[in-house]
N, C-alpha and C positions, 0 to 999 in steps of 0.2 A: 252624693258622697265624694269627698275629696280623694284624689289619687295619692296613694302612699308611694313615696319614692324608695324602692328597695332594689337590691341587686338584681333580682329577677326582671323587674321592669326596665332597669337600666340596660341590661343585656338584650332584652326584647327590642328596645328602641335601636340600640347600636347594631343589632343583627339586621334589622330592616334597612338601616342606612347602608350597611355593607353590601346590600343587594343592588344599589343604584349603579347602573353601568357607567363606565367612563364616557364622558361627553354628554351626559344627561343630568338633569337636576330634578329634585322633588321638593315639595313644600313641607313645612312643619306639619300642616294639617293632613297632608297626604300620608306622612309617616304615622301620625296619630291614628288615622283610619285603618292603616294596614295592621296595626296591633290591636284594633278593636276598642280604641279610646278616642272616638271622634271629637270630643270636646277638650282634648288635652294637648293642643298644638304648642301652647306655652311650656308645658312640661317637657315636650320634645326639645325645645330650644334650651331649656335649663340643663337637660342631660347632655346635649351636644356641647354646651359651654364647659362641661367637666370631662369630656370624653378622653382627654389626654391621660387621665388617671387610670383608664381601662384598656389602653392599647391604641393601636393606630386604626382609625376608621376614616372613610372619605366624607367627613362632615362638611367639607367645602361644597359638596354637591347638594346641600339643603339650603333653600332660600325661602323668603316669605311667599305668600300666595300670589303676589304681584310680581315676583321675580327679583325683589330688592335684596341686595347683599346684606349680610349680617353686620351690624355696626361693630366696630372695634376688632373685626377679623380681617386684618389688613392684607393677609396673604390670599384671601379667598378669591379675589378677582384674578390674580396671576395664575393660581392653580387651575381655575376654570378655563382660562385662556389657553393654557398648556394642553387642555383636553379638547380644544376647539369648540367650546361652548360659545354660542353667539349672544351678543348683548344688544339691547335696544338703545341704551344710552350708557353713560359712565357707571351707573350703579344698579342697573336692572338687566337681568338675564332675559332673553327672548323666550318666554315660557311657551309660546306657540310652536317654536321650533325645537326646543330642548327639554321639554317636560318629559319625565319618565312615565311611560304608560304602563303601569303595573297592574 
């Protein structure tokens, strides 16, 4: 069954993202698991791309499972660096050091 994108689901995702502590990152899949939708990592990404319409959330703390930054989110790296998140290279967070253990 396909996930239906409604206000309840949107706020469920954003509430989980809001829990990520400063200096830590989570993957889209991790957020999907937290809300009980293991197979909906892409849906998490879709919601985060629209998050500005729902308020201010620390969406910059969400990366892909390998630590890669979101394409076209040009401020993401500088926001993470301000929080002292460590990087393996120019476009990948060091998930071993910075993954949120929730």
